[in-house]
C-alpha positions in Angstrom: -282.2 -78.7 -64.0 -282.9 -77.4 -60.4 -280.9 -77.5 -57.2 -283.5 -79.8 -55.5 -282.6 -78.7 -52.0 -278.9 -79.2 -52.5 -276.3 -76.6 -51.3 -275.4 -74.2 -54.1 -272.3 -72.4 -55.3 -271.9 -69.9 -58.2 -268.4 -69.8 -59.6 -266.8 -67.2 -61.9 -264.0 -68.2 -64.3 -265.5 -71.8 -64.2 -264.5 -72.9 -67.6 -260.8 -73.6 -66.6 -258.2 -73.5 -63.9 -259.1 -73.2 -60.3 -262.8 -72.4 -61.2 -263.2 -75.7 -63.1 -261.4 -77.8 -60.5 -263.5 -76.2 -57.8 -266.7 -77.0 -59.7 -265.7 -80.6 -60.0 -264.9 -80.7 -56.3 -268.2 -79.3 -55.2 -270.3 -81.4 -57.6 -268.6 -84.5 -56.3 -269.7 -83.5 -52.8 -273.3 -83.1 -53.9 -273.5 -79.4 -54.4 -275.4 -77.7 -57.3 -273.0 -75.6 -59.3 -273.5 -72.4 -61.3 -270.7 -72.3 -63.9 -270.0 -68.8 -65.3 -267.4 -67.6 -67.7 -267.0 -65.6 -71.0 -265.8 -68.8 -72.6 -269.1 -70.4 -73.9 -267.4 -73.5 -75.4 -265.4 -74.0 -72.2 -268.6 -73.8 -70.2 -270.3 -76.5 -72.2 -267.2 -78.8 -71.5 -267.3 -77.9 -67.9 -270.9 -78.9 -67.5 -270.1 -82.2 -69.1 -267.2 -82.6 -66.7 -269.3 -82.1 -63.6 -272.4 -83.9 -64.9 -275.3 -82.0 -66.5 -277.6 -82.8 -63.5 -275.1 -81.1 -61.1 -275.2 -77.5 -62.5 -276.1 -74.9 -65.0 -274.0 -72.6 -67.2 -274.2 -68.7 -67.5 -272.3 -66.5 -69.9 -270.9 -63.8 -67.7 -268.4 -61.0 -68.1 -267.7 -60.0 -64.6 -267.1 -56.4 -65.6 -270.7 -56.1 -66.6 -272.9 -55.3 -63.6 -276.2 -56.0 -65.5 -274.8 -59.3 -66.6 -274.1 -60.2 -62.9 -277.8 -59.4 -62.0 -279.1 -61.4 -64.9 -276.9 -64.4 -64.2 -277.6 -64.6 -60.5 -281.3 -63.9 -61.2 -281.4 -66.9 -63.6 -279.4 -69.1 -61.1 -281.8 -68.0 -58.3 -284.8 -69.4 -60.3 -283.1 -72.8 -60.0 -282.2 -72.5 -56.3 -285.2 -70.8 -54.8 -283.3 -67.5 -54.6 -280.7 -68.8 -52.3 -276.9 -69.0 -52.7 -274.8 -70.8 -50.2 -271.4 -69.8 -51.7 -270.3 -67.3 -54.3 -266.7 -68.0 -55.5 -265.3 -64.9 -57.1 -262.5 -66.6 -59.0 -262.2 -65.0 -62.4 -258.9 -63.2 -62.9 -256.3 -62.4 -65.5 -252.6 -61.6 -65.4 -250.2 -59.8 -67.7 -246.5 -60.5 -67.2 -243.8 -57.9 -67.6 -242.2 -54.8 -66.2 -244.7 -51.9 -65.7 -243.1 -49.8 -68.3 -243.4 -52.6 -70.9 -247.1 -53.2 -70.2 -249.7 -51.5 -72.5 -252.5 -49.4 -71.1 -254.8 -52.2 -72.2 -252.7 -54.7 -70.2 -253.0 -52.6 -67.1 -256.7 -51.8 -67.5 -257.9 -55.4 -68.1 -256.3 -56.6 -64.9 -257.9 -53.8 -62.8 -261.2 -54.2 -64.5 -261.5 -58.0 -64.1 -259.5 -58.6 -60.9 -260.8 -55.7 -58.8 -264.0 -54.3 -60.4 -265.2 -57.8 -61.3 -264.8 -59.0 -57.7 -266.6 -55.9 -56.3 -269.4 -56.4 -58.8 -269.8 -60.0 -57.6 -269.7 -59.0 -53.9 -272.4 -56.5 -54.5 -274.7 -58.6 -56.7 -274.3 -61.7 -54.7 -275.2 -60.1 -51.3 -279.0 -60.5 -51.4 -279.0 -64.3 -52.4 -276.2 -64.9 -49.9 -278.2 -63.3 -47.2 -281.1 -65.5 -48.0 -279.0 -68.6 -47.3 -276.8 -67.2 -44.6 -274.0 -67.9 -47.1 -270.4 -67.4 -47.7 -268.5 -65.1 -50.1 -265.1 -66.5 -51.2 -262.7 -64.2 -53.1 -259.6 -65.7 -54.7 -256.6 -63.4 -54.2 -253.0 -64.6 -54.5 -249.7 -64.7 -52.6 -249.0 -61.7 -54.9 -251.3 -60.0 -52.5 -248.9 -60.6 -49.6 -245.9 -58.9 -51.1 -245.6 -57.2 -54.5 -244.2 -59.5 -57.1 -241.7 -58.1 -59.7 -243.0 -58.3 -63.3 -246.5 -58.7 -61.8 -246.8 -55.2 -60.3 -250.4 -54.4 -61.5 -251.5 -58.0 -60.9 -250.1 -57.7 -57.3 -251.9 -54.4 -56.8 -255.2 -56.1 -57.8 -254.7 -59.0 -55.4 -253.7 -56.7 -52.5 -257.1 -55.0 -53.3 -259.0 -58.3 -53.2 -257.4 -59.2 -49.9 -258.3 -55.8 -48.4 -261.8 -56.0 -49.8 -262.3 -59.4 -48.3 -261.0 -58.3 -44.9 -263.3 -55.3 -44.9 -266.4 -57.3 -46.1 -265.7 -59.9 -43.5 -266.7 -57.2 -41.0 -269.4 -55.4 -43.0 -271.2 -58.5 -44.1 -271.4 -60.1 -40.7 -274.4 -58.0 -39.8 -276.2 -59.6 -42.8 -275.3 -63.1 -41.6 -272.8 -63.5 -44.5 -269.2 -64.7 -43.9 -266.2 -64.0 -46.1 -263.1 -65.9 -46.9 -260.0 -65.0 -49.0 -258.1 -67.8 -50.7 -254.4 -67.0 -51.5 -252.7 -69.5 -53.7 -249.1 -69.8 -54.5 -248.5 -70.3 -58.2 -251.1 -72.8 -59.5 -251.1 -74.6 -62.9 -253.8 -72.5 -64.6 -254.0 -70.6 -67.9 -252.9 -67.5 -66.1 -249.3 -69.0 -66.2 -249.4 -68.9 -69.9 -249.5 -65.1 -69.9 -246.6 -63.8 -72.0 -244.1 -61.1 -71.2 -244.5 -57.9 -73.2 -241.8 -57.9 -75.9 -240.8 -61.5 -75.2 -242.0 -65.0 -76.0 -241.3 -66.0 -72.3 -244.3 -66.9 -70.3 -244.8 -66.8 -66.5 -244.6 -70.6 -66.5 -241.3 -70.5 -68.3 -239.9 -67.9 -65.8 -241.1 -70.0 -62.8 -239.4 -73.1 -64.1 -236.2 -71.2 -64.7 -236.3 -70.0 -61.1 -236.9 -73.5 -59.7 -240.2 -72.4 -58.1 -243.0 -74.8 -57.3 -246.3 -74.7 -59.2 -249.1 -76.6 -57.5 -251.9 -78.5 -59.2 -255.3 -77.0 -59.5 -256.8 -79.8 -57.4 -254.8 -78.5 -54.4 -256.5 -75.1 -54.8 -259.9 -76.6 -55.3 -259.5 -78.6 -52.0 -258.6 -75.3 -50.2 -261.6 -73.6 -51.7 -263.8 -76.4 -50.4 -262.4 -76.0 -46.9 -262.9 -72.2 -47.2 -266.6 -72.9 -48.1 -267.2 -75.1 -45.2 -264.9 -73.4 -42.6 -265.0 -70.2 -40.7 -261.6 -68.7 -41.1 -260.9 -65.5 -43.2 -257.6 -66.4 -44.8 -256.7 -69.6 -46.6 -253.4 -70.5 -48.3 -252.8 -72.9 -51.2 -249.4 -74.7 -51.0 -246.6 -74.9 -48.5 -244.8 -72.0 -50.3 -247.9 -69.8 -49.7 -247.8 -70.4 -45.9 -244.0 -69.7 -45.9 -244.6 -66.5 -47.7 -247.3 -65.5 -45.3 -244.9 -66.1 -42.4 -242.0 -64.3 -44.1 -244.0 -61.2 -45.0 -245.4 -61.0 -41.5 -242.2 -61.5 -39.5 -239.3 -60.6 -41.8 -240.5 -58.3 -44.6 -237.0 -56.8 -44.9 -235.5 -60.1 -45.8 -238.1 -60.7 -48.4 -237.4 -57.3 -49.9 -233.7 -58.1 -50.0 -234.2 -61.4 -51.6 -236.5 -60.1 -54.3 -234.0 -57.3 -55.1 -231.1 -59.8 -55.5 -233.2 -62.5 -57.2 -236.6 -61.4 -58.5 -239.3 -63.9 -58.2 -240.0 -64.2 -61.9 -236.4 -63.9 -63.1 -233.9 -66.7 -63.2 
């Protein structure tokens, strides 16, 4: 199946969560969607969900640079070498205090959440240039202020935010714009991440703390706005916008609150 002149988007982590919800949103708007993930079975289901005529699937581990070149090359055969939007969405989280996380827990977050996004930004530049396209990186509100029990995850999302802000300047000379989407907690498989040495998940901890969790459709709608808009920063959920204001105007109060009542602790 080919793009047939339709606008195109390539999505990482498309088998579930924000990636899948975004794929559905763009397909419904008439876009041709490249669905990529390491979950082959999930990709098959995702293609059925958006309609087989509306996309194609690609097995992709974002840590693998050659796999990026291969996937975008194959996608380019369907789109005439052009890419209107690249959505760097794939990400993982490991919940727990830093001293309780294993080296593997730390490494996988850095490798997927940072290196994977950098790999995508590099591999996607040429096809984005061909279309005068837009790079969208999914960060998090954990990239606005460090979240207790998500220290490494927060570090990776600060990095994604910084990368996005830098590339917004760098890529402008190539006719490519950049956006950074920062959700508050969204109902995705990431929230099922367990705490090291405990059966408690992030979802459990959030519910104990009485914190909002937004539906993936809210995030997908913001991603669509980011794809069709011109701003650099986009926030998912009222809580995200409140956190943006608080960290900008009263960081001391945020620090004090987190010390007295950590975000992921009842």
